[in-house]
C-alpha positions, 0 to 999 in steps of 0.5 A: 696123468702125471699125478697118477704116475707119481703115485705109482712111483711112490708106491713102488719105492715104498714097496722096495723099502719095505722089502729091503727092511724085511731082508735086513738081519737085526742087531749084531748081524750088521757089525764086524762079527757078521763078515764072511770069508772065501779062502782057497786053501789049496789048488794044483793040477795033474796031467791025465790023458792030455788034459790038466785036471784041477784039484782044489779046496776052498773054504766058504764062510757066509756072512750073516747077511748072506745066511739071512737071505739064503734062509729067506729063499734067495739063492746065492751064486758062487763063481770059481774063476780059473786062469792060465797065464804064460809067463813073459819077461819085461811085459805082462803075462799072456792069458792063455785061458779063462774059465768060469765055473758057477754054482748056485746055493739055495735053501728049501724051507719045506724040505729043510734041504740045502741044494748045490747046483752046478750051473755049467752042467745042471748037476744038483745035490741036496744036503741036510745041513749047510756045512755039508753043502759048503764042504761039497761046494768047496771040494774041486776034484778032477775038474778038466781045466785045460787041454795039453795042446794049448801049452807050448812045451818049453814055456813057463806057465802058471795057473790061478784060482779064486772064488767069489760071490756073484752079486749080479745074480741077486734080485735087484733090491738085494743087489743094492744092499750088496753094493753098499755093505761089504759083507756081500762083496766076498772074494778070495785072493788069487791062489797061484801055482806052476803048471807042470808039463 
């Protein structure tokens, strides 16, 4: 009985290794040239009908590892983290709101289409080329970020935004690679601005 379980465990480990090897890009893709980058280029809010609406531009450049996985049918989940902070003297800032907007980028080999799905709303759009999908993913327009009534009129507030790859959404074998190789751990710097009211 123990022997049989040992054989099953060895077979499972061998299958996992073969799967990981099949997902590994070859050659220079594992070098420094393969790094991707997420950058928040601009962000700001407008108060429209008592709701702060976010407009932002995020540049997504995928690493070679991410591209390889995407073209092999593995969807990538990108999270957009938004925080609103009340500025305070002498103590840490108070977090008023934390919002996570999530998107899934996938590739359909049969139709040669890239799909961007908003995981919060279920809205999905398709694109014939990857750059068009990444441009759409990076264009944040009139996103309802915060209700005005949550803000005290005489207090200073800042908002901040970052984008990151959610490696926890990868299949388990890919997650192992994501923890090991820095090309998977993509995260932008926080981009901050004052919230006017």
